[in-house]
SERO-4910 file (N, C-alpha, C, O; in steps of 0.05 Angstrom, whole numbers):
BEGIN
 pado doro    nc1    nc2    nc3   cac1   cac2   cac3    cc1    cc2    cc3    oc1    oc2    oc3
  Met    A   -164    470      2   -172    445    -10   -201    446    -19   -218    459     -7
  Lys    A   -207    432    -41   -235    432    -51   -245    403    -51   -230    384    -52
  Ser    A   -271    401    -50   -284    375    -50   -280    360    -76   -282    371    -98
  Tyr    A   -272    334    -74   -268    318    -98   -291    299   -102   -303    297   -123
  Leu    A   -298    283    -81   -321    266    -81   -328    257    -53   -312    260    -34
  Lys    A   -352    245    -50   -360    233    -25   -362    203    -29   -371    193    -49
  Thr    A   -353    189     -8   -355    160     -9   -360    149     19   -365    165     37
  Lys    A   -360    123     23   -364    113     51   -349     88     56   -337     76     38
  Asp    A   -348     81     81   -335     58     91   -352     34     86   -372     30     99
  Tyr    A   -345     17     66   -360     -6     58   -353    -31     74   -366    -52     71
  Thr    A   -332    -29     90   -321    -53    104   -332    -56    132   -340    -78    140
  Val    A   -333    -34    148   -340    -36    176   -365    -20    184   -384    -31    196
  Ser    A   -365      6    177   -384     23    192   -406     34    174   -427     42    185
  Asn    A   -403     35    147   -421     48    129   -422     79    133   -440     92    122
  Glu    A   -404     90    148   -403    118    152   -393    133    126   -378    121    111
  Glu    A   -403    157    122   -395    172     98   -371    190    105   -368    200    127
  Phe    A   -354    193     84   -330    210     86   -328    226     61   -339    219     40
  Glu    A   -313    248     63   -308    265     40   -279    265     33   -262    264     51
  Leu    A   -273    265      7   -245    267     -3   -241    295    -13   -255    305    -31
  Leu    A   -221    308     -1   -213    336    -10   -188    335    -26   -169    320    -20
  Leu    A   -187    351    -48   -164    351    -65   -144    372    -56   -151    396    -55
  Lys    A   -120    364    -49    -98    382    -43    -84    387    -68    -66    371    -76
  Glu    A    -90    409    -81    -83    414   -109    -52    416   -112    -41    408   -133
  Asp    A    -38    428    -93     -9    432    -96      6    405    -97     28    404   -109
  Leu    A     -5    384    -86      7    358    -86     -8    338   -104      2    316   -109
  Asp    A    -30    346   -115    -47    327   -130    -53    302   -113    -49    280   -122
  Met    A    -63    307    -89    -68    286    -69    -95    290    -57   -103    313    -54
  Leu    A   -109    268    -51   -134    270    -37   -131    265     -8   -114    249      0
  Val    A   -146    278      9   -146    276     38   -173    268     48   -193    281     41
  Thr    A   -174    246     64   -199    238     76   -208    255     99   -192    260    117
  Gln    A   -233    264     99   -244    280    120   -272    269    127   -286    262    109
  Pro    A   -281    269    153   -264    276    175   -246    253    183   -251    230    176
  Leu    A   -226    259    199   -208    239    208   -218    228    235   -219    244    254
  Pro    A   -225    203    237   -236    192    262   -215    194    285   -191    190    281
  Glu    A   -225    199    309   -207    200    332   -195    173    338   -171    172    345
  Asn    A   -210    151    335   -200    124    341   -201    108    315   -222     97    308
  Leu    A   -179    107    300   -178     92    275   -178     62    279   -186     47    261
  Asn    A   -169     53    303   -167     24    307   -193      9    303   -193    -14    294
  Val    A   -215     22    310   -241      7    308   -249      1    279   -265    -16    274
  Tyr    A   -237     16    260   -243     12    232   -227    -11    220   -230    -18    196
  Tyr    A   -209    -22    235   -194    -46    226   -204    -71    239   -194    -93    233
  Gln    A   -224    -69    256   -234    -92    270   -255   -107    252   -279   -105    257
  Ser    A   -245   -122    233   -263   -137    216   -249   -160    203   -225   -158    195
  Glu    A   -262   -183    201   -251   -206    188   -247   -201    158   -233   -216    145
  Ser    A   -260   -180    149   -258   -173    120   -232   -159    114   -223   -157     91
  Tyr    A   -218   -150    136   -193   -135    131   -171   -156    128   -159   -164    148
  Ile    A   -166   -164    103   -151   -189     97   -122   -187    104   -110   -207    110
  Ser    A   -109   -163    103    -81   -162    108    -74   -165    137    -51   -168    144
  His    A    -95   -165    155    -90   -170    183   -100   -197    192    -95   -205    215
  Thr    A   -114   -211    175   -127   -236    183   -119   -261    168   -124   -284    177
  Asp    A   -106   -258    144   -100   -281    127   -125   -296    119   -124   -320    114
  Ala    A   -148   -282    117   -173   -295    110   -170   -311     84   -156   -302     65
  Asn    A   -181   -335     83   -180   -352     59   -205   -369     56   -204   -392     50
  Lys    A   -228   -355     61   -254   -369     61   -269   -365     34   -276   -385     21
  Ser    A   -273   -340     27   -289   -335      3   -272   -338    -22   -247   -341    -20
  Leu    A   -285   -339    -46   -271   -341    -71   -253   -317    -74   -230   -319    -84
  Val    A   -262   -293    -66   -246   -268    -68   -221   -271    -50   -199   -264    -59
  Asp    A   -225   -281    -26   -201   -286     -9   -181   -304    -22   -157   -299    -21
  Lys    A   -191   -326    -34   -172   -346    -46   -158   -333    -69   -134   -338    -73
  Met    A   -171   -317    -85   -159   -303   -107   -136   -285    -97   -114   -284   -108
  Tyr    A   -143   -270    -76   -124   -251    -64    -99   -267    -55    -77   -259    -60
  Gln    A   -103   -289    -41    -80   -304    -30    -64   -316    -52    -39   -318    -49
  Thr    A    -76   -325    -74    -61   -336    -97    -44   -315   -110    -20   -319   -115
  Val    A    -56   -292   -115    -41   -270   -127    -18   -260   -109      3   -253   -118
  Lys    A    -23   -261    -83     -4   -252    -64     22   -268    -66     44   -258    -64
  Lys    A     19   -294    -70     43   -312    -72     60   -304    -96     85   -303    -95
  Val    A     46   -298   -118     61   -290   -142     75   -263   -138     98   -258   -146
  Ser    A     60   -245   -125     70   -218   -120     94   -218   -101    112   -202   -105
  Leu    A     94   -235    -81    116   -236    -62    142   -243    -76    162   -230    -72
  Ala    A    141   -263    -93    165   -272   -108    175   -249   -126    200   -245   -129
  Arg    A    157   -234   -138    165   -211   -155    177   -190   -138    198   -178   -146
  Lys    A    166   -183   -116    177   -162    -98    205   -169    -89    223   -152    -90
  Val    A    209   -193    -80    236   -200    -71    256   -200    -94    279   -192    -90
  Lys    A    248   -209   -118    265   -208   -141    273   -179   -148    297   -173   -154
  Leu    A    254   -161   -147    260   -133   -152    279   -121   -132    297   -105   -138
  Met    A    275   -128   -106    291   -119    -85    321   -128    -88    339   -114    -81
  Asn    A    323   -153    -97    350   -164   -101    367   -147   -120    391   -144   -117
  Ala    A    354   -134   -139    369   -118   -159    381    -93   -147    398    -80   -160
  Tyr    A    373    -86   -122    383    -62   -109    399    -70    -84    404    -52    -67
  Ala    A    407    -95    -82    420   -105    -58    449   -109    -61    460   -113    -83
  Asp    A    463   -108    -38    491   -118    -38    492   -142    -19    470   -153    -13
  Asp    A    515   -150    -10    517   -175      6    503   -173     33    495   -194     44
  Lys    A    498   -149     43    486   -147     70    456   -156     69    447   -170     87
  Lys    A    442   -148     49    414   -155     45    398   -151     71    388   -170     82
  Thr    A    395   -126     80    379   -120    103    354   -105     94    356    -86     78
  Val    A    331   -113    105    306   -101     96    289    -96    121    288   -113    139
  Met    A    275    -73    122    255    -67    142    229    -62    127    227    -45    110
  Asp    A    208    -79    134    182    -75    123    164    -60    143    160    -70    165
  Phe    A    154    -38    135    138    -21    152    109    -26    146    100    -23    123
  Gly    A     94    -34    168     66    -42    162     66    -71    151     54    -76    130
  Ala    A     80    -89    165     87   -115    155     62   -135    155     65   -157    145
  Gly    A     40   -127    167     17   -144    167     23   -171    180     33   -171    202
  Thr    A     16   -192    168     20   -219    180     46   -232    172     50   -256    176
  Gly    A     65   -215    161     93   -224    157     99   -240    133    122   -250    130
  Asp    A     81   -242    114     86   -260     90    109   -250     74    126   -266     65
  Phe    A    111   -223     69    133   -213     53    160   -218     66    179   -226     53
  Leu    A    162   -213     92    187   -217    106    194   -247    107    218   -254    107
  Gln    A    174   -263    110    179   -292    109    191   -301     82    210   -317     81
  Ala    A    180   -290     61    190   -296     34    219   -284     30    236   -297     18
  Ala    A    224   -261     40    251   -249     39    271   -265     55    293   -271     45
  Ala    A    264   -273     79    282   -288     96    290   -315     83    312   -324     86
  Ala    A    270   -327     70    275   -352     56    295   -350     33    307   -369     24
  Arg    A    299   -324     24    317   -319      2    343   -304     12    356   -289     -3
  Gly    A    349   -308     38    374   -298     48    375   -270     59    397   -259     64
  Trp    A    352   -257     63    351   -230     73    350   -230    104    338   -248    116
  Gln    A    363   -210    116    360   -205    144    336   -187    147    336   -165    136
  Val    A    316   -195    161    290   -181    160    283   -170    187    288   -182    208
  His    A    271   -146    186    258   -133    209    232   -121    200    230   -113    176
  Gly    A    213   -118    218    188   -108    210    173    -93    232    177    -98    256
  Val    A    156    -74    224    140    -59    243    110    -64    236    103    -61    212
  Glu    A     94    -70    256     66    -74    251     51    -68    277     53    -82    297
  Pro    A     34    -46    277     21    -38    301     -2    -56    310     -9    -56    334
  Asn    A    -13    -72    292    -36    -89    299    -27   -114    313    -12   -130    303
  Trp    A    -38   -118    338    -28   -141    354    -36   -167    341    -20   -185    340
  Gly    A    -60   -170    331    -69   -195    319    -51   -202    295    -45   -225    291
  Ala    A    -44   -182    279    -27   -188    256      1   -196    264     13   -214    252
  Arg    A     12   -183    286     38   -191    296     37   -220    307     56   -235    303
  Arg    A     16   -227    319     14   -254    330     14   -275    306     28   -295    309
  Lys    A      0   -270    285      0   -288    262     27   -288    249     36   -310    240
  Ala    A     42   -266    248     69   -265    237     87   -282    255    104   -296    245
  Ser    A     84   -280    281    101   -295    299     98   -325    296    117   -340    299
  Glu    A     73   -334    289     68   -362    284     83   -372    259     89   -396    256
  Lys    A     90   -353    241    105   -360    217    136   -356    222    151   -360    203
  Gly    A    144   -350    246    172   -346    252    182   -318    246    206   -314    245
  Val    A    164   -299    242    171   -271    236    164   -254    260    140   -250    266
  Asn    A    183   -243    273    179   -227    298    178   -197    290    198   -187    279
  Leu    A    156   -184    296    153   -156    289    151   -139    314    144   -148    335
  Val    A    157   -113    311    155    -95    333    131    -76    327    125    -71    304
  Pro    A    118    -65    348     94    -48    343    100    -20    335     83     -6    322
  Glu    A    124    -10    341    131     18    335    158     20    323    176      4    330
  Ile    A    162     39    305    189     43    292    210     52    312    233     47    308
  Thr    A    201     64    333    220     74    353    235     50    367    257     53    377
  Glu    A    223     26    366    237      2    378    260     -7    362    275    -23    372
  Leu    A    263      3    338    285     -4    321    311     14    327    332     10    317
  Gln    A    306     32    345    327     51    354    340     65    330    326     77    315
  Lys    A    367     63    326    379     77    304    388     59    282    406     66    267
  Lys    A    377     35    281    385     16    260    379     27    232    358     40    228
  Lys    A    397     22    213    393     30    186    391      6    168    403    -15    174
  Tyr    A    377      9    146    372    -14    128    378     -8    100    375     15     91
  Gln    A    386    -27     85    393    -25     57    366    -20     41    366     -4     22
  Ile    A    346    -34     49    320    -32     36    298    -27     57    297    -40     78
  Ile    A    280     -8     51    256     -4     67    232     -7     49    232      4     27
  Thr    A    212    -22     57    189    -27     41    163    -19     55    160    -22     79
  Leu    A    144     -9     39    117     -3     49     98    -12     27     94      1      7
  Trp    A     86    -36     31     68    -47     12     39    -40     19     27    -52     36
  His    A     29    -20      5      2    -10     10     -2     -2     40    -21    -10     54
  Val    A     17     14     50     17     23     77     17     53     80      5     64     99
  Leu    A     31     67     62     34     96     64      7    110     66      5    131     80
  Glu    A    -13    100     53    -40    112     53    -53    110     80    -73    124     85
  His    A    -43     94     98    -55     89    125    -43    107    147    -54    108    168
  Leu    A    -21    121    141     -4    132    162    -14    161    170    -13    179    154
  Pro    A    -23    164    196    -28    191    206     -2    207    206     20    196    206
  Asp    A     -4    233    208     20    250    210     39    244    188     63    238    194
  Leu    A     30    244    163     45    233    141     73    243    137     91    227    134
  Glu    A     77    269    137    104    279    132    124    273    153    147    268    147
  Asn    A    116    273    179    134    265    200    140    235    198    163    227    204
  Gln    A    121    219    190    126    190    186    146    186    164    164    169    167
  Ile    A    144    201    143    163    198    121    191    205    130    210    191    122
  Glu    A    194    226    145    220    233    156    231    211    174    255    205    173
  Ala    A    214    200    191    223    178    209    232    154    193    252    141    201
  Leu    A    219    148    172    226    125    156    252    129    142    270    111    142
  Thr    A    255    152    129    280    156    113    304    159    133    327    155    124
  Ala    A    300    165    158    322    165    177    334    137    182    357    135    191
  His    A    318    117    176    328     89    179    339     78    153    345     54    152
  Leu    A    341     94    132    351     84    106    381     90    104    390    112    110
  Glu    A    397     70     96    425     75     91    428     96     69    410    101     53
  Glu    A    452    108     69    456    130     51    451    122     21    440    137      6
  Asn    A    460     98     15    456     89    -13    433     69    -15    431     53    -33
  Gly    A    415     70      5    393     51      6    370     57    -13    371     78    -26
  Thr    A    351     39    -14    328     42    -32    303     36    -17    301     19      0
  Met    A    282     52    -25    256     49    -13    236     40    -34    235     51    -56
  Phe    A    219     20    -27    198     11    -45    171     19    -33    166     12    -10
  Ile    A    155     32    -48    129     41    -37    107     34    -58    108     43    -81
  Ala    A     88     18    -50     65     12    -67     40     25    -56     34     23    -32
  Val    A     25     40    -73      1     53    -64    -19     53    -87    -11     52   -111
  Pro    A    -45     55    -81    -65     58   -102    -61     85   -116    -50    104   -105
  Asn    A    -71     86   -141    -69    110   -157    -97    121   -163   -111    110   -179
  Phe    A   -105    143   -151   -132    153   -155   -136    166   -183   -158    173   -190
  Arg    A   -114    167   -198   -117    177   -226   -120    154   -246   -120    159   -270
  Ser    A   -123    130   -237   -126    107   -255   -154    106   -267   -172    120   -258
  Phe    A   -157     90   -289   -182     87   -302   -203     75   -283   -226     85   -282
  Asp    A   -196     54   -268   -216     41   -251   -225     60   -229   -248     58   -221
  Ala    A   -208     77   -220   -217     97   -200   -237    116   -212   -257    122   -199
  Gln    A   -233    125   -236   -251    143   -250   -277    128   -256   -299    140   -253
  His    A   -275    103   -264   -299     88   -272   -318     83   -249   -342     86   -251
  Tyr    A   -306     74   -227   -323     66   -203   -329     90   -185   -348     87   -168
  Gly    A   -315    112   -187   -322    135   -171   -324    129   -142   -306    119   -130
  Thr    A   -347    137   -131   -351    134   -101   -349    105    -92   -345    100    -68
  Phe    A   -352     86   -111   -351     57   -103   -323     45   -107   -320     21   -102
  Trp    A   -304     60   -114   -277     50   -119   -265     39    -92   -261     53    -73
  Ala    A   -260     13    -92   -253      0    -67   -226     10    -56   -222      8    -32
  Ala    A   -208     19    -72   -183     29    -62   -184     55    -48   -164     64    -36
  Tyr    A   -206     69    -47   -210     92    -29   -210     83     -1   -198     95     16
  Asp    A   -224     61      5   -223     46     31   -222     66     55   -206     63     73
  Val    A   -240     85     54   -240    104     77   -253     91    101   -269     72     98
  Pro    A   -246     99    125   -226    119    132   -198    107    138   -180    121    147
  Arg    A   -195     80    131   -168     68    135   -147     81    117   -125     86    126
  His    A   -156     88     93   -138    103     75   -142    134     81   -163    145     74
  Leu    A   -123    145     92   -125    174     99   -116    193     77   -125    216     75
  Trp    A    -99    182     59    -88    197     36    -92    180     11    -92    155     13
  His    A    -94    194    -11    -98    180    -37    -80    193    -57    -82    217    -62
  Phe    A    -61    177    -68    -37    189    -81    -40    188   -112    -54    171   -124
  Ser    A    -26    206   -124    -20    205   -153     11    203   -157     25    205   -137
  Arg    A     20    201   -181     49    200   -186     61    227   -177     83    227   -166
  Thr    A     47    248   -182     57    275   -174     60    278   -144     80    288   -135
  Ser    A     41    268   -128     42    271   -100     65    255    -88     79    265    -70
  Ile    A     70    231    -97     92    215    -86    119    230    -93    136    232    -75
  Gln    A    122    239   -117    147    253   -123    151    278   -106    173    283    -96
  Lys    A    130    294   -102    133    318    -87    137    313    -57    153    326    -44
  Leu    A    122    295    -46    125    289    -17    153    279    -10    164    288     10
  Phe    A    164    262    -27    191    251    -20    214    270    -28    236    267    -18
  Ala    A    208    288    -47    229    308    -53    235    325    -29    257    335    -26
  Arg    A    215    328    -12    218    345     12    239    333     32    250    347     48
  Val    A    243    307     30    263    294     48    287    285     32    302    267     40
  Gly    A    291    297      8    316    291     -7    314    265    -22    335    254    -29
  Met    A    291    255    -28    288    228    -42    277    235    -70    263    254    -75
  Glu    A    284    216    -88    272    219   -116    263    192   -126    274    171   -119
  Val    A    243    193   -143    233    168   -155    252    160   -178    256    176   -197
  Val    A    263    137   -176    282    128   -198    268    107   -217    278    103   -239
  Lys    A    246     96   -208    233     76   -224    204     73   -214    199     76   -190
  Ile    A    185     69   -232    158     63   -225    149     37   -239    152     35   -264
  His    A    139     18   -224    130     -7   -235     99    -10   -232     89     -3   -211
  Pro    A     85    -18   -253     57    -22   -250     51    -48   -234     67    -67   -235
  Met    A     29    -48   -220     19    -72   -205     -5    -81   -219    -28    -73   -213
  Tyr    A     -1    -99   -240    -23   -106   -258    -47   -119   -245    -69   -115   -253
  Phe    A    -42   -136   -225    -63   -152   -212    -82   -135   -197   -105   -142   -193
  Asp    A    -73   -112   -187    -89    -96   -168   -115    -86   -182   -136    -84   -168
  Ser    A   -114    -80   -207   -139    -69   -220   -161    -91   -220   -184    -84   -218
  Phe    A   -154   -116   -223   -174   -138   -223   -185   -141   -194   -210   -142   -191
  Tyr    A   -169   -142   -174   -178   -145   -147   -195   -122   -138   -216   -125   -127
  Val    A   -186    -98   -144   -200    -74   -136   -227    -72   -151   -247    -64   -140
  Ser    A   -226    -79   -176   -251    -78   -192   -272    -98   -181   -296    -93   -181
  Leu    A   -262   -122   -172   -280   -142   -161   -294   -132   -136   -318   -135   -133
  Leu    A   -278   -119   -118   -290   -107    -94   -308    -84   -100   -328    -80    -87
  Ser    A   -301    -68   -120   -316    -45   -128   -343    -53   -139   -363    -39   -134
  Glu    A   -344    -74   -155   -369    -85   -166   -387    -93   -142   -411    -87   -143
  Lys    A   -376   -106   -123   -392   -114    -99   -403    -90    -84   -426    -91    -76
  Tyr    A   -387    -70    -81   -396    -46    -67   -419    -32    -83   -437    -20    -72
  Lys    A   -415    -32   -109   -434    -17   -126   -460    -32   -130   -482    -20   -130
  Thr    A   -459    -59   -134   -483    -74   -142   -492    -94   -120   -514   -105   -122
  Gly    A   -476    -99   -100   -482   -119    -80   -475   -147    -89   -480   -166    -74
  Lys    A   -463   -150   -112   -455   -176   -123   -426   -174   -134   -418   -153   -142
  Pro    A   -410   -196   -134   -383   -195   -145   -382   -188   -174   -364   -173   -182
  Arg    A   -399   -199   -191   -400   -193   -219   -371   -197   -231   -358   -178   -240
  Tyr    A   -363   -222   -232   -336   -229   -239   -329   -220   -267   -307   -210   -272
  Leu    A   -347   -224   -287   -341   -216   -314   -336   -186   -317   -317   -177   -330
  Ser    A   -355   -171   -305   -352   -141   -306   -326   -132   -293   -312   -115   -304
  Ala    A   -320   -144   -270   -296   -137   -256   -271   -144   -273   -252   -128   -275
  Phe    A   -271   -167   -285   -248   -175   -302   -245   -156   -325   -223   -147   -331
  Phe    A   -268   -149   -339   -267   -131   -362   -256   -104   -353   -238    -93   -366
  Asn    A   -266    -92   -332   -257    -66   -324   -229    -65   -313   -214    -46   -317
  Gly    A   -221    -87   -300   -193    -89   -292   -175    -90   -315   -154    -77   -316
  Leu    A   -182   -107   -336   -166   -109   -360   -165    -81   -375   -144    -72   -383
  Leu    A   -189    -69   -377   -190    -44   -391   -172    -22   -377   -159     -6   -390
  Ser    A   -172    -23   -350   -156     -4   -336   -126     -8   -343   -111     11   -347
  Asn    A   -117    -33   -344    -89    -38   -352    -83    -30   -380    -62    -19   -385
  Val    A   -102    -36   -399    -98    -29   -426    -95      1   -430    -77     10   -443
  Lys    A   -113     16   -417   -112     45   -419    -86     56   -407    -76     76   -416
  Ala    A    -76     42   -386    -52     52   -373    -27     47   -389     -5     58   -383
  Trp    A    -29     30   -411     -6     27   -428      4     53   -439     28     57   -443
  Ser    A    -15     70   -445     -8     97   -456     -6    119   -435     10    137   -437
  Ser    A    -24    117   -415    -25    138   -395     -6    134   -371      2    153   -357
  Asn    A      2    108   -367     18     99   -343      3    103   -317     15    102   -296
  Glu    A    -23    107   -319    -39    109   -295    -52     83   -286    -76     80   -288
  Tyr    A    -35     65   -277    -44     38   -268    -60     41   -241    -57     61   -227
  Ser    A    -76     21   -236    -92     21   -211    -75     25   -186    -82     40   -168
  Ser    A    -53     11   -185    -33     14   -164     -5     16   -176      0      4   -197
  Leu    A     12     31   -164     39     34   -174     59     29   -151     55     35   -128
  Met    A     82     17   -159    104     12   -140    127     32   -147    138     31   -169
  Tyr    A    133     49   -128    154     69   -132    180     59   -120    180     48    -98
  Val    A    201     63   -135    229     57   -125    241     85   -120    243    101   -138
  Leu    A    250     90    -96    260    116    -89    289    114    -76    295     95    -61
  Gln    A    306    133    -83    332    135    -71    338    164    -65    324    182    -73
  Arg    A    359    167    -50    367    195    -43    377    209    -68    390    197    -85
  Lys    A    371    235    -70    380    250    -93    411    252    -93    423    257    -72
  Lys    A    423    248   -116    452    250   -118    460    279   -118    449    295   -133
  Thr    A    480    285   -103    491    313   -104    509    316   -127    525    298   -133
  Pro    A    507    339   -141    524    343   -166    554    342   -158    571    345   -175
***
């Protein structure tokens, strides 16, 4: 692996980290890997575990999330039959599963963070801390919304997840795309690097190759248009110390416009299914 760039943790520690390019997968790897990752999640700024809704950025995030939840459930419905069973891995505070349950889905979720599980429970969504607690249950749909990049022991985790997928099931995975325009524009300040919480940084090539190893293939890729604006807003703050809303909006928009031809959106949602045997 060769050095790609150096960046730092702008959320908790201000520690510096290096991203190494794993060329065979076109994937970046965060180095060094901290021994105790949990301490890097202990922040009110880590919104997916706290439901923060104080700052303007928080409020924007929560508003966009509501729109995104409806879109995700609608997409999921297109791959469902009457059973409508879903397991959300890395379920955070349970908003996605709450939205799915309201639309007739049988929901299960895994979330290791105790505080996030507690908030989910307050919404009527009961989560387990480990996938092993699901025993041998299989699901029609498995979702990972900006979670894959957080998982240690990546390839074994992928195998464990696909073992819980029904033979004709579908997996939805959303991750940032380090090949996007906003990633190139902001460089070391790109908020979606989010080291060291993000251990891996994916491209379209890396997702396809990683999941091909477990007999899965990408059948559809959906752009996540809102992510470029939110990530640009955070990136402006990291770079200049100020939100700079106009610059963030312009760069988020420009990233989406450039992606119309390149398909390299800031974040991508991959739809994966098992490869069909001839």
